[in-house]
C-alpha positions in Angstrom: 189.3 94.7 -18.5 192.5 95.7 -16.7 194.7 93.2 -14.9 195.7 93.7 -11.3 199.2 94.6 -12.3 198.0 97.3 -14.7 195.7 98.7 -12.1 198.4 98.7 -9.4 200.8 100.7 -11.7 198.1 103.1 -12.7 196.7 103.8 -9.3 200.1 103.9 -7.6 201.4 106.5 -10.1 198.1 108.4 -10.0 198.6 108.8 -6.3 202.2 109.9 -6.8 203.7 107.0 -4.9 206.9 105.3 -6.0 207.3 101.5 -5.7 209.6 102.2 -2.7 207.0 104.4 -0.9 204.2 101.8 -1.5 206.5 99.0 -0.3 207.3 101.0 2.9 203.6 101.4 3.7 203.0 97.7 3.2 206.2 96.6 5.0 207.4 94.7 2.0 210.4 95.1 -0.3 210.4 97.3 -3.4 211.1 94.1 -5.3 207.9 92.6 -4.1 205.9 95.6 -5.5 207.9 95.4 -8.7 207.0 91.7 -9.1 203.3 92.4 -8.5 203.4 95.1 -11.2 205.2 92.8 -13.7 202.6 90.1 -12.9 205.4 87.8 -11.8 203.6 87.2 -8.5 200.5 88.4 -6.7 200.1 89.7 -3.2 198.1 87.7 -0.6 194.6 88.9 0.2 195.6 90.9 3.3 198.1 92.9 1.2 195.5 93.5 -1.5 193.2 94.9 1.1 195.9 97.1 2.5 196.8 98.3 -1.0 193.2 99.3 -1.7 193.1 101.3 1.6 196.4 103.0 0.8 195.4 103.9 -2.7 191.9 104.8 -1.5 190.0 102.6 -4.0 187.6 99.7 -3.8 188.7 96.2 -4.2 186.7 96.0 -7.4 188.6 98.9 -8.8 192.0 97.6 -7.7 191.5 94.0 -8.7 189.1 94.1 -11.6 189.5 97.7 -12.8 185.8 98.4 -12.3 185.5 101.9 -10.9 182.6 102.6 -8.5 180.2 105.2 -9.6 181.1 108.5 -8.0 178.3 109.6 -5.7 178.2 113.1 -4.6 176.4 113.7 -1.3 172.7 114.5 -1.8 172.6 113.6 -5.5 171.3 110.1 -5.3 169.2 107.9 -3.1 165.5 107.8 -2.3 165.7 110.8 -0.1 166.6 113.3 -2.8 163.5 115.4 -3.6 163.6 118.8 -5.3 160.1 120.0 -4.8 156.7 119.1 -3.4 155.5 117.5 -6.6 158.4 115.1 -6.6 157.8 114.3 -3.0 154.1 113.5 -3.7 155.1 111.4 -6.7 157.7 109.4 -4.7 156.0 109.1 -1.3 152.2 109.1 -2.1 151.9 105.9 -0.2 153.0 107.3 3.2 149.8 109.3 4.0 147.7 106.2 3.0 149.8 104.0 5.2 149.6 106.4 8.2 145.8 106.8 7.8 145.4 103.0 7.5 147.5 102.5 10.7 145.6 105.1 12.7 142.2 103.6 11.7 143.6 100.1 12.6 144.7 101.3 16.0 141.4 103.1 16.7 139.4 100.0 15.6 141.4 97.9 18.2 140.3 100.2 21.1 136.6 99.9 20.3 
């Protein structure tokens, strides 16, 4: 598992930012960023959140080094169905629930 300082160095350089550029975006000194990267000190929570936003990563990835699964639109989730057979296999219960609801409502009006 990576440390915060390792992740900060890795993600900052991957984004093409110098310590000075990151420091400017965070309104801190370059020396502060250097201390974070050397693990001589750690930023407060507000700064960690800002860093994650600037580097466009989750807090898990920044702090723990745990990358989120990359999800491409339309490739995951309960709504992805390729054909009618998959739809029936996943959503067989919907027609039964609808019929049951309709009969229940009709029974109320008798």
